[in-house]
Each structure stands twice: as structure tokens, then as C-alpha cells.
C-alpha positions in Angstrom: 86.2 58.7 186.5 85.0 59.9 182.9 87.0 57.0 181.0 85.6 54.6 183.3 81.9 55.8 182.9 82.7 56.2 179.1 83.8 52.3 178.8 80.7 51.7 181.0 78.5 53.5 178.8 79.4 51.8 175.5 79.3 48.0 177.1 76.0 49.0 178.0 75.1 50.1 173.8 76.9 47.1 173.0 74.7 44.7 175.4 72.0 46.1 174.0 72.6 46.3 170.3 73.5 42.3 171.0 70.1 42.0 172.9 68.2 43.0 169.7 69.7 41.7 166.6 66.5 42.5 164.4 66.2 46.5 164.9 70.4 46.6 164.9 70.4 44.8 161.3 67.3 47.2 160.3 69.6 50.2 160.8 72.3 49.0 159.0 70.0 47.5 156.2 67.6 50.4 155.4 69.8 53.0 155.0 71.9 50.8 152.6 69.0 50.0 150.8 67.9 53.5 150.4 71.0 54.4 149.1 71.2 51.0 146.8 67.5 52.3 145.6 68.7 56.2 144.8 71.7 55.1 143.0 69.6 52.6 140.7 66.9 55.6 139.9 69.7 57.8 139.1 71.3 55.0 136.7 67.6 55.0 135.2 67.1 59.3 134.8 70.7 59.8 133.5 71.3 63.4 133.3 71.2 65.1 130.0 74.0 67.2 128.9 73.1 69.7 126.2 75.5 71.3 123.7 76.3 75.1 123.5 73.7 77.5 121.7 75.9 79.5 119.6 74.9 83.5 120.0 71.9 84.4 117.1 70.4 87.4 116.3 67.0 87.2 117.0 66.5 90.4 114.8 64.1 93.2 116.0 61.0 93.3 118.1 58.0 93.5 116.5 56.6 96.4 118.1 53.4 96.9 116.3 52.1 93.8 118.6 52.7 96.1 121.7 51.3 99.4 120.4 48.0 99.4 122.8 49.8 97.3 125.5 49.4 98.0 129.0 51.2 97.3 132.0 49.3 97.6 135.5 50.9 97.5 138.7 50.1 97.8 142.4 51.3 98.6 145.5 52.4 101.8 144.2 55.8 102.7 145.4 59.3 104.2 144.9 60.9 100.5 144.0 57.8 99.8 142.0 57.5 103.1 139.8 61.4 102.8 139.4 61.3 98.9 138.2 58.1 99.9 135.8 59.6 102.6 134.0 63.1 100.4 133.7 60.7 98.4 131.7 58.6 100.7 130.0 61.6 102.6 128.4 64.6 100.5 128.4 63.3 98.6 125.3 61.1 100.8 123.1 61.6 103.8 121.9 58.5 105.6 122.5 57.9 103.6 125.9 54.8 101.1 127.0 52.0 102.4 128.7 52.4 101.6 132.4 49.1 102.2 134.7 49.5 102.5 138.9 46.9 101.1 141.0 46.3 101.0 144.6 45.1 97.7 145.2 45.0 94.4 143.6 41.0 94.6 143.3 41.2 98.1 141.2 44.2 96.0 139.2 41.7 92.9 138.9 38.9 95.3 137.4 41.3 97.0 135.1 42.2 93.5 133.8 38.3 92.5 132.9 38.1 95.3 131.3 41.2 95.6 129.3 41.8 91.6 128.7 43.2 91.5 125.5 45.8 93.9 126.0 46.8 94.2 129.6 48.7 92.6 132.1 49.1 93.1 136.0 52.5 92.8 137.9 51.6 92.6 141.9 54.9 93.7 143.9 55.0 91.1 147.0 58.1 92.9 147.9 61.3 94.4 146.0 62.6 91.6 144.8 59.5 88.9 144.3 56.2 89.8 141.9 53.0 88.2 140.4 51.9 88.3 136.9 48.5 88.9 136.5 46.6 88.2 132.9 43.1 88.1 132.7 41.7 85.2 134.3 44.8 83.6 135.4 48.1 83.9 137.4 51.7 83.5 137.0 52.5 81.6 140.3 56.0 82.2 140.3 58.8 84.4 138.5 61.6 81.4 139.2 62.1 78.7 137.1 61.7 75.8 139.5 62.3 72.8 137.5 65.9 71.1 137.1 67.8 72.2 133.7 
């Protein structure tokens, strides 16, 4: 039955491995070589551990710089409106000026008209967005490098 078939298959595989010694040795040594290489590289670039930074008061936010600051966003949706309302009024007494645009093209035109004090926010979905500055694009809101 099954035991005889399994034994025959193991014997066949053993014969194949004995007849192809070069590839059998490569199957064992290449992973060991790469493992050694990874260990060597990790030893050459050790991880840095930084000490904790104590809490410190940074002082009040200078709102004079943000007097004529405009944040434009697109596409207009209920979630986008709620997020922008929270951004505008949570940290500023008078609130920041937010403008709603129907498309990215309208947002880019507005950015061209007010380049020094305008930031655009393009919501891709309810969890991701892209920041648009005059003549540039911030690609990702996620910090991608290792800490």
C-alpha cells in the first residue's frame, strides 16, 4: 500500500540526489551563504537605540503666519467636510479658511492663483490623502523609512 509507495518515492529521490551531487550541494550551500551574508550585513549596520525624549512645552502656535492661509480640498464628500472642519477649528480659535473644489483640476488652478498661502488636500478615500503644494506633490502621508 501506501507505505511501499512512500518508501519507493523516498528511495527514488535519494538516488536522484546522489546522481546530481552538484545541484544537491548548491541547494544546501546557497541558502547558507545568503544567511551568512544577511547576518554579516546586519552586523555592519547595527540598529541604533535612541534615548527617550522628555516632554517639553513647545509654546503657543504662532497663528500670525497662518492669517491668510487657505486649505483647499477635493472631492467634496461628507467625510472630507468633517475632517477639514476638525482641522480648521480644533487647533485655531478663529479657524483656518477651507475651500471645497469639485475636481483636482479646479484645485490646481486655485493653487496657481494663490501659491504662497495655499495647500491642497486630495482625498483618495476615507483613509488616504495626498497633499498638493504649488508645483509639487507630497507623495505619501505615511512615514516609510525605518526608525
